[in-house]
C-alpha positions as CSV (number, residue, x, y, z in Angstrom):
1,M,15.3,7.1,11.7
2,M,12.2,8.2,13.6
3,N,12.8,10.0,16.9
4,S,11.1,9.0,20.2
5,L,8.3,11.6,19.7
6,E,7.6,10.3,16.2
7,Q,7.6,6.7,17.4
8,R,5.3,7.4,20.2
9,S,2.9,9.4,18.1
10,T,2.9,6.9,15.3
11,F,2.2,4.0,17.7
12,A,-0.7,6.0,19.3
13,L,-2.4,7.1,16.1
14,S,-1.9,3.7,14.4
15,S,-3.5,2.1,17.5
16,I,-6.5,4.5,17.2
17,F,-6.9,3.4,13.6
18,A,-6.5,-0.3,14.4
19,L,-8.9,-0.2,17.4
20,R,-11.6,1.4,15.2
21,M,-11.0,-1.1,12.4
22,L,-10.9,-4.0,14.7
23,G,-14.3,-3.1,16.1
24,L,-15.7,-2.6,12.6
25,F,-14.2,-5.7,10.9
26,M,-15.3,-8.2,13.7
27,I,-18.9,-7.6,12.7
28,I,-18.6,-8.3,9.0
29,P,-18.0,-12.1,8.9
30,V,-20.7,-12.9,11.4
31,F,-23.5,-10.4,11.1
32,S,-25.4,-11.9,8.1
33,V,-26.0,-15.0,10.2
34,A,-26.0,-13.7,13.8
35,G,-28.1,-10.7,12.9
36,Q,-31.1,-12.8,11.9
37,Q,-32.1,-12.8,15.6
38,Y,-33.1,-9.1,15.5
39,V,-36.8,-8.1,15.2
40,G,-37.6,-7.1,11.6
41,A,-34.4,-8.5,10.2
42,T,-34.4,-9.2,6.4
43,P,-31.4,-9.9,4.1
44,A,-31.7,-6.4,2.7
45,L,-31.8,-4.7,6.1
46,L,-28.9,-6.9,7.4
47,G,-26.9,-5.7,4.4
48,L,-27.9,-2.1,5.1
49,A,-26.8,-2.4,8.7
50,V,-23.3,-3.5,7.6
51,G,-23.1,-1.0,4.7
52,I,-24.5,2.2,6.3
53,Y,-21.3,2.6,8.4
54,G,-19.3,3.1,5.2
55,L,-22.0,5.4,3.7
56,T,-22.0,7.8,6.7
57,Q,-18.2,7.7,6.8
58,A,-18.0,8.6,3.1
59,L,-20.5,11.5,3.6
60,L,-18.9,13.0,6.7
61,Q,-15.1,12.6,6.0
62,I,-15.0,15.9,4.1
63,P,-17.0,18.1,6.6
64,F,-14.7,16.8,9.4
65,S,-11.6,17.4,7.4
66,L,-12.6,20.9,6.4
67,L,-13.0,21.7,10.1
68,A,-9.7,20.1,10.9
69,D,-7.8,22.5,8.7
70,R,-9.3,25.4,10.7
71,F,-9.4,24.1,14.2
72,N,-7.4,21.9,16.6
73,R,-7.4,18.3,15.2
74,K,-7.4,16.4,18.6
75,P,-10.8,17.6,19.8
76,L,-12.3,16.6,16.5
77,I,-10.8,13.1,16.8
78,I,-12.2,12.8,20.3
79,L,-15.7,13.8,19.0
80,G,-15.4,11.2,16.2
81,L,-14.3,8.4,18.6
82,A,-17.1,9.3,21.0
83,L,-19.7,9.0,18.1
84,F,-18.1,5.6,17.2
85,A,-18.4,4.4,20.8
86,L,-22.0,5.8,21.2
87,G,-23.1,4.1,18.0
88,G,-21.7,0.7,19.2
89,A,-23.6,1.1,22.5
90,I,-26.9,1.9,20.7
91,A,-26.5,-1.1,18.5
92,A,-25.6,-3.3,21.5
93,L,-28.8,-2.2,23.4
94,S,-31.1,-2.7,20.4
95,D,-33.5,-5.6,19.9
96,S,-34.6,-4.6,16.4
97,I,-32.7,-4.3,13.2
98,Y,-33.7,-0.7,12.9
99,G,-31.9,0.2,16.2
100,V,-28.8,-1.5,14.9
101,I,-29.0,0.4,11.7
102,I,-29.3,3.7,13.6
103,G,-26.3,2.7,15.9
104,R,-24.2,1.8,12.9
105,A,-25.0,5.1,11.2
106,I,-24.0,7.1,14.3
107,A,-20.8,5.1,14.6
108,G,-20.0,5.8,11.0
109,G,-20.6,9.5,11.7
110,G,-17.3,9.6,13.6
111,A,-15.5,10.1,10.2
112,V,-12.1,11.1,11.5
113,S,-9.8,8.9,9.5
114,A,-8.5,11.8,7.5
115,V,-8.1,13.9,10.6
116,V,-6.0,11.1,12.3
117,M,-3.7,10.9,9.2
118,A,-3.4,14.7,9.0
119,L,-2.3,14.8,12.7
120,L,0.2,12.0,12.0
121,S,1.6,14.1,9.2
122,D,1.9,17.1,11.6
123,V,4.0,15.2,14.1
124,T,6.3,13.4,11.7
125,R,9.1,14.8,9.6
126,E,8.7,14.7,5.8
127,E,11.6,12.1,5.5
128,Q,10.0,9.8,8.1
129,R,6.4,10.0,7.0
130,S,6.3,7.0,4.7
131,K,7.6,4.9,7.5
132,A,4.9,6.2,9.8
133,M,2.2,5.6,7.2
134,A,3.6,2.1,6.6
135,F,3.3,1.4,10.3
136,M,-0.3,2.6,10.2
137,G,-1.0,0.5,7.1
138,M,0.4,-2.5,8.8
139,S,-1.8,-1.9,11.9
140,I,-4.9,-1.7,9.7
141,G,-4.0,-4.9,7.8
142,L,-3.2,-6.7,11.1
143,S,-6.5,-5.6,12.6
144,F,-8.3,-6.9,9.5
145,V,-6.8,-10.4,9.9
146,I,-7.3,-10.5,13.7
147,A,-10.9,-9.3,13.4
148,F,-11.8,-11.9,10.8
149,S,-10.2,-14.6,13.0
150,L,-11.5,-13.3,16.3
151,G,-15.1,-12.2,15.3
152,P,-16.7,-15.7,14.9
153,W,-15.1,-17.0,18.2
154,L,-16.0,-13.9,20.2
155,T,-19.6,-14.0,18.9
156,S,-20.0,-17.6,20.2
157,Q,-18.8,-16.4,23.6
158,V,-20.7,-13.1,24.1
159,G,-23.3,-12.9,21.3
160,I,-23.8,-10.3,18.7
161,S,-24.8,-7.6,21.3
162,G,-21.6,-8.4,23.2
163,L,-19.6,-7.8,20.0
164,F,-21.2,-4.3,19.7
165,W,-20.1,-3.6,23.3
166,V,-16.6,-4.6,22.4
167,T,-16.8,-2.0,19.6
168,T,-17.7,0.6,22.2
169,L,-14.8,-0.5,24.3
170,M,-12.5,-0.1,21.3
171,G,-13.7,3.5,20.9
172,V,-13.0,4.3,24.5
173,L,-9.5,2.8,24.4
174,A,-8.8,4.7,21.2
175,M,-9.6,8.0,23.0
176,L,-7.1,7.1,25.7
177,M,-4.4,6.4,23.1
178,L,-4.8,10.1,22.0
179,L,-3.2,11.1,25.3
180,L,0.1,9.9,24.0
181,V,0.1,12.4,21.1
182,P,1.6,15.8,21.9
183,K,-0.2,19.1,21.5
184,V,0.4,20.7,18.1
185,H,0.2,24.3,16.9
186,R,0.4,24.7,13.2
187,H,1.6,27.9,11.4
188,Y,1.6,28.1,7.6
189,K,1.4,30.6,4.7
190,V,-2.3,30.9,3.9
191,S,-4.7,33.3,2.2
192,S,-8.2,33.6,3.7
193,Q,-10.7,31.4,1.8
194,S,-14.2,30.0,2.4
195,Y,-14.8,26.3,3.1
196,L,-16.2,26.0,-0.4
197,A,-13.2,27.6,-2.0
198,Q,-10.9,25.4,0.1
199,L,-12.7,22.3,-1.2
200,Q,-12.8,23.6,-4.8
201,Q,-9.0,24.2,-4.6
202,V,-8.4,20.6,-3.6
203,L,-10.8,19.1,-6.3
204,A,-9.2,21.2,-9.0
205,M,-5.8,19.6,-8.6
206,A,-5.4,16.8,-11.3
207,D,-2.8,14.8,-9.5
208,L,-4.7,14.8,-6.2
209,N,-7.7,13.5,-8.1
210,R,-5.5,10.7,-9.5
211,L,-4.6,9.8,-5.9
212,H,-8.3,9.8,-5.0
213,V,-9.1,7.5,-7.9
214,S,-6.2,5.3,-6.7
215,I,-7.5,4.9,-3.2
216,F,-11.0,4.3,-4.6
217,M,-9.8,1.5,-6.9
218,L,-7.5,0.0,-4.3
219,H,-10.3,-0.5,-1.8
220,L,-12.8,-1.5,-4.5
221,L,-10.5,-4.3,-5.5
222,L,-9.7,-5.3,-1.9
223,T,-13.3,-5.5,-0.8
224,A,-14.4,-7.3,-4.0
225,M,-11.6,-9.8,-3.6
226,F,-12.4,-10.6,0.0
227,I,-16.0,-11.3,-0.9
228,F,-15.0,-13.3,-4.0
229,V,-12.0,-15.3,-2.8
230,P,-13.2,-17.1,0.5
231,S,-15.3,-19.6,-1.4
232,Q,-12.4,-20.4,-3.7
233,L,-10.1,-21.0,-0.7
234,I,-12.6,-23.4,0.7
235,R,-13.3,-25.2,-2.6
236,Y,-9.9,-25.3,-4.3
237,A,-7.4,-24.8,-1.5
238,E,-9.5,-27.0,0.9
239,I,-9.1,-24.4,3.7
240,P,-12.2,-24.0,6.0
241,L,-13.5,-20.6,6.6
242,E,-12.5,-20.4,10.3
243,Q,-8.9,-21.0,9.2
244,H,-8.7,-18.2,6.6
245,G,-7.2,-15.8,9.0
246,W,-4.2,-18.1,9.2
247,V,-3.8,-17.7,5.4
248,Y,-4.0,-13.9,5.4
249,L,-1.7,-13.4,8.4
250,P,1.5,-15.0,6.9
251,L,0.7,-13.4,3.6
252,L,0.4,-10.0,5.3
253,F,3.8,-10.4,7.0
254,I,5.5,-11.7,3.8
255,S,4.1,-8.7,2.0
256,L,5.5,-6.3,4.6
257,F,8.9,-7.9,4.2
258,F,8.9,-6.7,0.6
259,A,6.8,-3.5,1.1
260,F,9.2,-1.8,3.6
261,P,12.2,-1.8,1.3
262,S,10.0,-0.4,-1.5
263,I,8.8,2.4,0.7
264,I,12.4,3.3,1.8
265,L,13.5,3.3,-1.8
266,A,10.5,5.5,-2.8
267,E,11.2,8.1,-0.1
268,K,15.0,8.1,0.2
269,Y,15.8,8.0,-3.6
270,R,12.6,9.9,-4.6
271,K,11.3,7.1,-6.7
272,M,7.7,7.4,-5.5
273,R,6.1,7.6,-8.9
274,G,8.0,4.5,-10.2
275,I,7.2,2.4,-7.1
276,F,3.6,3.6,-7.2
277,L,3.1,2.5,-10.9
278,A,5.0,-0.8,-10.2
279,A,2.6,-1.5,-7.4
280,I,-0.4,-1.2,-9.7
281,V,1.3,-3.5,-12.2
282,A,1.9,-6.0,-9.4
283,I,-1.8,-5.8,-8.5
284,I,-2.7,-6.5,-12.2
285,V,-0.3,-9.4,-12.3
286,G,-1.7,-10.9,-9.1
287,L,-5.3,-10.7,-10.4
288,V,-4.2,-12.2,-13.7
289,V,-2.5,-15.1,-11.9
290,M,-5.7,-15.8,-9.9
291,A,-7.8,-15.5,-13.1
292,L,-5.6,-18.2,-14.8
293,G,-4.9,-20.4,-11.9
294,Y,-7.6,-20.0,-9.2
295,S,-8.3,-23.8,-9.2
296,H,-4.7,-24.5,-8.1
297,K,-4.0,-24.0,-4.4
298,Y,-0.5,-22.5,-4.6
299,V,-1.2,-20.5,-7.7
300,L,-4.2,-18.9,-5.9
301,L,-2.0,-18.2,-2.9
302,L,0.8,-16.7,-5.1
303,G,-1.8,-14.3,-6.7
304,L,-3.0,-13.3,-3.2
305,G,0.6,-12.8,-2.1
306,L,1.3,-10.4,-5.0
307,F,-1.8,-8.5,-4.3
308,F,-1.0,-8.1,-0.6
309,I,2.6,-6.9,-1.4
310,A,1.3,-4.2,-3.7
311,F,-1.6,-3.4,-1.4
312,N,0.7,-2.6,1.5
313,V,3.0,-0.6,-0.6
314,M,0.1,1.5,-1.9
315,E,-1.4,1.9,1.6
316,A,1.8,3.4,2.8
317,L,2.6,5.5,-0.3
318,L,-0.8,7.1,-0.9
319,P,-1.2,9.0,2.4
320,S,2.5,10.2,2.2
321,W,2.1,11.3,-1.4
322,L,-1.1,13.0,-0.6
323,S,0.5,15.0,2.3
324,K,3.3,16.1,0.0
325,S,0.9,17.2,-2.9
326,A,-1.9,18.7,-1.0
327,P,-1.8,22.5,-0.2
328,I,-0.5,22.8,3.3
329,Q,-3.5,24.9,4.5
330,S,-5.9,22.2,3.0
331,K,-4.0,19.1,3.9
332,S,-6.8,17.6,6.0
333,T,-9.4,18.5,3.4
334,A,-7.5,16.6,0.7
335,M,-7.2,13.6,3.1
336,G,-11.0,13.9,3.7
337,V,-11.8,13.7,0.0
338,N,-9.3,10.8,-0.2
339,S,-11.0,8.9,2.8
340,S,-14.4,9.5,1.2
341,S,-13.1,7.9,-2.0
342,Q,-11.8,5.0,0.0
343,F,-15.1,4.2,1.7
344,L,-17.0,4.7,-1.5
345,G,-14.6,2.2,-3.1
346,A,-15.2,-0.3,-0.4
347,F,-19.0,0.2,-0.9
348,V,-18.8,-0.3,-4.7
349,G,-16.3,-3.2,-4.2
350,G,-18.7,-5.0,-1.8
351,S,-21.6,-4.7,-4.3
352,L,-19.4,-5.8,-7.2
353,G,-17.9,-8.7,-5.2
354,G,-21.5,-10.0,-4.5
355,I,-22.3,-9.8,-8.2
356,L,-19.1,-11.7,-9.2
357,L,-19.8,-14.3,-6.6
358,G,-23.1,-15.1,-8.3
359,M,-21.5,-15.6,-11.8
360,P,-21.0,-19.1,-13.2
361,S,-17.4,-18.3,-14.4
362,I,-14.9,-17.6,-11.6
363,G,-12.2,-16.8,-14.2
364,F,-14.4,-14.2,-15.7
365,G,-14.8,-12.6,-12.3
366,W,-11.1,-12.3,-11.8
367,A,-10.8,-11.0,-15.3
368,V,-13.2,-8.2,-14.5
369,L,-11.1,-7.1,-11.5
370,A,-7.9,-7.3,-13.6
371,T,-9.5,-5.1,-16.3
372,L,-10.5,-2.5,-13.7
373,A,-6.9,-2.5,-12.4
374,V,-5.6,-1.9,-16.0
375,L,-8.0,1.0,-16.4
376,W,-6.7,2.4,-13.0
377,F,-3.1,2.1,-14.3
378,L,-4.0,4.0,-17.5
379,L,-5.8,6.8,-15.6
380,T,-2.8,7.4,-13.3
381,L,0.0,6.9,-15.9
382,T,0.5,10.6,-16.3
383,I,0.8,11.4,-12.6
384,K,3.8,13.6,-11.8
385,Q,6.5,13.0,-9.1
386,P,5.4,14.6,-5.8
387,H,6.9,17.8,-4.5
388,Y,9.5,17.0,-1.8
389,L,10.0,19.1,1.3
390,S,12.6,18.6,4.0
391,S,12.2,18.9,7.7
392,L,14.4,20.6,10.3
393,V,13.9,20.1,14.0
394,V,14.8,23.2,16.1
395,T,14.5,24.2,19.7
396,L,11.9,26.8,20.6
397,P,13.3,30.2,21.5
398,E,13.0,31.1,25.2
399,A,12.9,34.9,24.9
400,K,10.5,35.3,22.0
401,K,6.8,34.8,21.5
402,V,6.3,31.6,19.5
403,D,3.6,33.0,17.3
404,E,5.7,36.0,16.3
405,W,8.8,33.8,15.9
406,A,6.8,31.5,13.6
407,S,5.5,34.4,11.5
408,I,9.1,35.7,11.0
409,L,10.2,32.2,9.9
410,L,7.3,31.9,7.4
411,A,8.4,35.2,5.8
412,I,11.6,33.5,4.7
413,R,11.6,32.2,1.2
414,G,11.5,28.4,1.2
415,I,9.9,27.9,4.6
416,E,6.5,26.4,4.0
417,E,5.2,25.4,7.4
418,V,6.1,25.6,11.1
419,V,4.7,22.9,13.4
420,V,5.2,23.8,17.1
421,L,5.2,21.0,19.8
422,P,5.2,23.1,23.0
423,E,5.4,20.1,25.3
424,K,8.7,19.1,23.8
425,Q,9.9,22.7,23.3
426,V,10.7,21.9,19.7
427,A,9.3,22.9,16.3
428,Y,9.4,21.1,12.9
429,L,10.3,23.5,10.0
430,K,9.1,22.1,6.7
431,L,11.1,23.7,3.9
432,D,11.8,23.5,0.2
433,K,15.6,23.4,-0.2
434,Q,15.3,24.4,-3.9
435,Q,13.7,27.7,-2.8
436,L,16.3,28.5,-0.2
437,D,18.8,31.0,-1.6
438,E,21.9,32.3,0.2
439,S,19.9,35.2,1.7
440,S,17.2,32.8,3.0
441,R,19.8,30.5,4.5
442,H,21.6,33.5,6.2
443,Q,18.3,34.8,7.6
444,L,17.3,31.3,8.9
445,S,20.8,30.8,10.5
446,Q,20.5,34.2,12.3
447,L,17.0,33.5,13.5
448,L,17.9,30.1,14.8
449,E,21.2,31.3,16.2
450,Q,23.1,28.5,14.7
451,E,24.9,27.7,11.4
452,L,22.8,25.4,9.2
453,V,24.2,22.8,6.9
454,F,21.8,21.3,4.3
């Protein structure tokens, strides 16, 4: 069970994610129509104004994450949120489409998704991380549904410029939420390496690349589906566009009802690989169901439900798996590559969804997405079970210097990382039980001045 510090930090960091996504998603369902009021607006430029956010996010995730592995993560998050808020203000003050494009590009420049996830992994124990990531995934999914329901109504009240001001407000509120997260000092075993070597190390790891492919495919399929499916809900399920949020919301909660036990099973019984592959199979089945029965209301909803269940399982598992598999000294860098893959997947999925929407055969469109999911399954079939660490919460020593104390701990075989939270006077020791021999256990017990039972 998560302790109070983990609960508070998970809530705060998930809220930061959700507030950013809420501001982003509210623009999507209304901008192609409401944005026509801007000077110089054309369909191509309206599309660029929406898409350029994802492009700058994809380009800057890796630079931000490289820095986050060398410096304090919290100031980088504040910088990213400030850029997000500034971009929203520039777009809100603009009369021309070019000003909006510039504002959206600056907002996307606050590419700190990976840094936020890395900070969450710092302040949660290994055994509780999947729960924390699941909570974050739920907050993102909920913000998606709320945004798509709230965006059209809010635009009718405050206009498109007012909607951009709301985006700025979301960025400011997200910065305030960061005050709830404690200060963190990280200590780990590391050899000096350049930024390029650090990135090359991450890109050379085959299983990490399979995780990057997975997040790319997951968000490609999600984005393509949400461009492709609304017209079918209107035509075949007879559900008007303004009520689609009420379709997605219950499906989201139903999916979480199934997703949380799957996540607990994956973490507690170390069945992560099996649950991961089963989730991809569920996505394939959901897409096949929609390909065969899209013209029937309840079959279409069943396919969507299967997709949502698998999506939420994957959203929770992938960051947790990534944090286990990435080199400790390059954890944020690995998450940066993963986040870039996510935004690139959304960009490609949006383009693909538009192409599929223009095809005469709806079933063929679903079949294309199902085929991509099958290829994804084949590419990741050889992925290995992640390396599991355990966490130990200890009280900081009063009579010793913390840096020296952490260095002595790291010299013990089996201790991989020491995360110090000075405000709470505790530290998380991340250790590999299989590497802890009797000598290491004895050293650790003496240093912590207590008998340890594993």
